[in-house]
Structure formats: structure tokens, C-alpha cells
C-alpha positions in Angstrom: 99.4 121.5 93.1 96.4 119.1 93.1 96.9 115.8 94.9 94.7 112.7 94.8 94.5 109.7 97.0 93.3 106.2 95.9 92.4 103.7 98.6 91.9 99.9 98.1 88.7 98.3 99.4 88.4 94.6 100.2 84.9 94.8 101.7 81.8 96.8 101.2 82.1 98.8 104.5 85.5 100.0 103.4 83.9 101.5 100.3 81.6 103.5 102.5 84.5 104.6 104.7 86.7 105.6 101.8 84.1 107.8 100.4 83.2 109.3 103.8 86.9 110.1 104.4 87.1 112.3 101.2 89.4 110.0 99.2 89.2 110.4 95.4 89.1 106.8 94.1 88.5 103.2 95.2 90.5 100.3 93.9 88.1 97.4 94.4 89.6 94.0 95.2 88.9 90.7 96.7 91.4 88.3 98.4 94.0 90.6 100.2 96.1 87.6 101.0 96.6 87.1 97.3 97.5 90.7 96.7 94.0 91.4 95.3 91.9 89.6 92.7 88.7 90.5 90.9 85.7 91.2 93.1 82.4 89.3 92.5 79.6 90.7 90.4 77.6 91.3 93.5 80.4 93.2 95.3 81.1 95.4 92.3 77.3 96.1 91.9 76.9 97.0 95.5 80.0 99.2 95.6 78.7 101.1 92.7 75.3 101.5 94.2 76.7 102.8 97.5 79.4 105.2 96.3 79.7 108.0 93.9 83.5 108.5 93.8 85.6 106.8 91.1 85.4 103.1 91.3 88.2 101.0 89.6 87.9 97.2 90.1 91.0 95.1 89.6 90.9 92.7 86.7 93.0 89.8 88.0 91.5 86.3 87.9 93.9 84.7 90.4 96.9 85.4 92.7 100.4 84.5 91.8 102.2 85.8 88.7 100.9 87.9 85.9 101.4 85.4 83.1 97.9 84.3 82.1 96.5 81.4 80.0 94.1 81.9 77.1 91.2 80.8 79.4 92.2 83.3 82.1 92.4 86.0 79.5 88.9 85.2 78.4 87.8 85.6 82.1 89.5 89.0 82.2 87.7 90.2 79.1 84.3 89.1 80.6 85.1 90.9 83.8 85.9 94.1 81.9 82.5 93.9 80.3 80.9 93.4 83.7 82.6 96.6 85.0 81.3 98.6 82.0 77.8 97.2 82.5 77.8 98.1 86.2 78.8 101.7 85.7 82.4 101.6 87.0 84.7 104.5 86.2 87.7 102.4 85.2 89.6 99.2 85.6 93.0 98.1 86.9 95.0 95.6 84.7 98.4 94.1 84.2 99.7 91.3 82.0 103.3 90.3 81.5 105.2 88.1 79.0 107.4 85.3 80.2 110.5 87.4 79.8 109.2 90.1 82.2 108.1 92.5 79.4 104.7 94.1 79.1 102.2 92.0 77.2 101.2 94.8 74.9 98.9 92.8 72.7 96.6 91.5 75.4 96.7 94.7 77.5 95.8 96.7 74.5 92.8 94.5 73.9 91.6 95.1 77.5 92.1 98.9 77.2 90.1 98.9 73.9 87.4 96.7 75.4 87.1 99.0 78.5 86.8 102.2 76.5 85.7 104.8 77.5 86.6 103.7 81.0 89.9 104.7 82.4 92.6 102.1 82.9 95.3 101.9 85.5 98.3 99.5 85.1 98.8 97.8 88.5 101.9 96.5 90.3 102.6 93.9 87.8 104.8 96.8 86.6 107.0 96.1 89.7 107.9 92.7 88.2 109.1 94.0 84.7 112.7 93.4 83.5 113.3 96.9 82.2 111.3 99.7 83.8 112.1 102.5 81.3 111.1 100.3 78.4 108.0 99.1 80.2 106.9 102.6 80.9 106.9 103.5 77.2 105.0 100.3 76.5 102.3 101.1 79.0 102.0 104.6 77.5 101.6 103.0 74.1 98.9 100.7 75.4 96.8 103.7 76.4 96.7 103.4 80.2 96.2 106.6 82.1 98.3 105.8 85.2 100.7 103.2 86.6 100.5 102.0 90.2 104.0 101.1 91.3 106.3 100.9 94.3 109.4 101.6 92.2 110.1 97.9 91.6 110.7 97.3 95.3 108.5 95.8 98.1 107.4 99.3 99.2 107.4 102.8 97.8 109.9 104.1 100.4 112.6 101.6 99.2 111.7 102.4 95.5 112.0 106.1 95.9 114.9 106.6 93.4 113.1 104.5 90.7 109.8 106.3 91.3 111.5 109.7 90.9 113.1 108.5 87.6 109.7 107.2 86.4 107.9 110.4 87.1 110.7 112.3 85.3 110.6 110.0 82.3 106.8 110.1 82.1 106.9 113.9 81.9 103.2 114.2 82.1 102.4 111.6 79.5 101.0 109.2 82.1 100.4 109.4 85.8 102.9 107.6 88.0 101.0 106.7 91.2 103.3 105.5 94.1 101.7 102.7 96.2 102.7 100.0 98.8 103.4 101.2 102.3 102.0 104.7 101.7 100.8 106.1 105.0 100.2 109.5 106.6 103.7 109.4 108.2 105.6 109.1 104.9 103.5 110.4 102.1 104.9 114.0 102.4 108.5 112.8 102.0 107.5 110.5 99.1 105.5 113.3 97.4 108.4 115.8 97.8 111.0 113.4 96.6 109.2 112.0 93.6 107.0 115.0 92.5 104.1 112.5 92.1 100.6 113.9 92.5 98.5 110.7 92.9 99.0 108.1 95.6 97.6 104.7 96.5 97.2 103.5 100.1 95.5 100.5 101.7 95.2 102.2 105.1 94.7 98.7 106.2 93.4 97.5 109.5 92.1 94.1 110.7 88.4 93.9 111.6 87.5 91.5 114.4 84.7 89.0 113.9 81.3 89.8 115.3 80.6 86.1 116.0 79.7 85.3 119.6 80.5 81.7 119.1 83.9 80.7 117.6 84.5 77.0 117.3 87.5 76.0 119.6 88.3 73.0 117.4 88.9 75.0 114.2 92.0 77.0 115.4 91.3 79.9 113.0 91.6 83.7 112.9 88.3 85.1 111.7 89.6 88.7 111.4 89.0 90.4 108.0 90.7 93.2 106.1 89.2 96.6 106.3 90.4 100.3 106.2 91.3 102.8 108.9 89.1 105.8 108.2 91.0 108.0 110.5 94.3 107.1 108.8 92.8 108.0 105.4 91.6 111.4 106.7 95.1 112.0 108.2 96.8 111.1 104.9 94.5 113.4 103.0 95.2 116.2 105.5 98.9 115.9 104.8 98.3 116.1 101.1 96.0 119.1 101.6 98.8 120.9 103.6 101.2 120.1 100.8 98.9 121.6 98.2 98.1 124.7 100.2 101.0 125.3 102.7 100.2 127.5 105.6 102.1 130.8 105.4 
């Protein structure tokens, strides 16, 4: 069994740490408080320059829901072109209709525009009205994987749905559990779902390096980064699953 781990990066040092750790793919995002939005041109460019593992920026013009205006969709198309121009390996997308179904028309346009880059459908999937139908729609669109927590806040709670999705997919698309995936639960999730690719934030808060912090601003200047040791430990668990010690 071959397992792969994707880790989300919200800053450039995280990109370096994710590659050093031995992870297989970076999901590149900005704005962790919004659940992840599209990184800047400069961030994507530098991430590509400094890393050689697969780099998949998220194409999401804002936080909130996944129902986008015509203007927002034009932004998304432009960002896809940027990712192609900068040499990314893939993109991460997700657009829904008002009724909670997959917006196949717009998603298909992004997939076609991105070609030959790979495409992951992100956790907009966890907001769909009918998971089984949505899975078939995402397959039809041409995505290569779905990042999902099984329609719950975290993958552990969505275990039953994740298992059903992996079974329904039957190798036609990769179901990649994410949200709350850590070294202490990835083995149980892998065994229960039979999934082979996983997504983790391995998140930690990075303290500010400022010597002076204004006492009148009453603000927390910590930023979101990754825990390299946690990534390595998670990969170690997957390695042991793939090659159990006799």
C-alpha cells in the first residue's frame, strides 16, 4: 500500500518545512482564519521557487460560502492561469450551486483551463446536499481527488461517510480525508476508510519576532505555521502501515 500526505501551508517557511519533512504535496493557502483563500502571486512564485514537491494552490477568492458571482469567477479563472504560468503542479477548487449541488459548468471550465495540471475538489464538498450524487458529479468534472471530512467538522466524526465515499469511488477518484488529521488518529482513519491519501494542517502558532509590541493595540501577533515534527511523526505512522514490522 502506498500512502501520501498533503500538508497545508499558510506561510513560506511552512513550505520549506513541509518539503523537509518528506510530505508529498503542499496545498498553498492564505488567510487561515477564513479557511484558506488564494495566495498572492508573489507567495505562489516563491513557494514554487523554493520547493520541488507537488504544489497545489487553492483557487478561492474569499472566505464564506462557495457560491460565487460572475466577477468572482473571473478572478478564479485568472488565478488558475497564474498557477499554470508559475509552474504549479495542480490547483484546488470548489464551486456550489444555491441548492447545495456541485456547479458542474463552472468547475468544468476551471478544470479545462487548468489542464494539464491536476485538480483537487476541496471541502466545499462537505457542504453538498447529496454526497453520493456530488461524488459522481466531481468525477464527471474531471477532478483527480476530493478533500473531505465526510460532511462533518472533522474526519473522525465523518468516518462512516468517508468509508462510504471511498467504496463508491472504487478507484475512479481519490478520496482524501482531511480536517483534524494528526499522527494520533491517522492510523485508525486509514484502517477504517481504506483511504490512501490524507490532508493535514499540522498547525502550530508562530510567535512574533517583534521586540516592541504596541501596548495600546491589544492584539495577538502570532501567525499560523506548521509543526515539522508532527508532520514527520504522521508520515512515520503511514510508513509503518505501508510496511508493517513483522
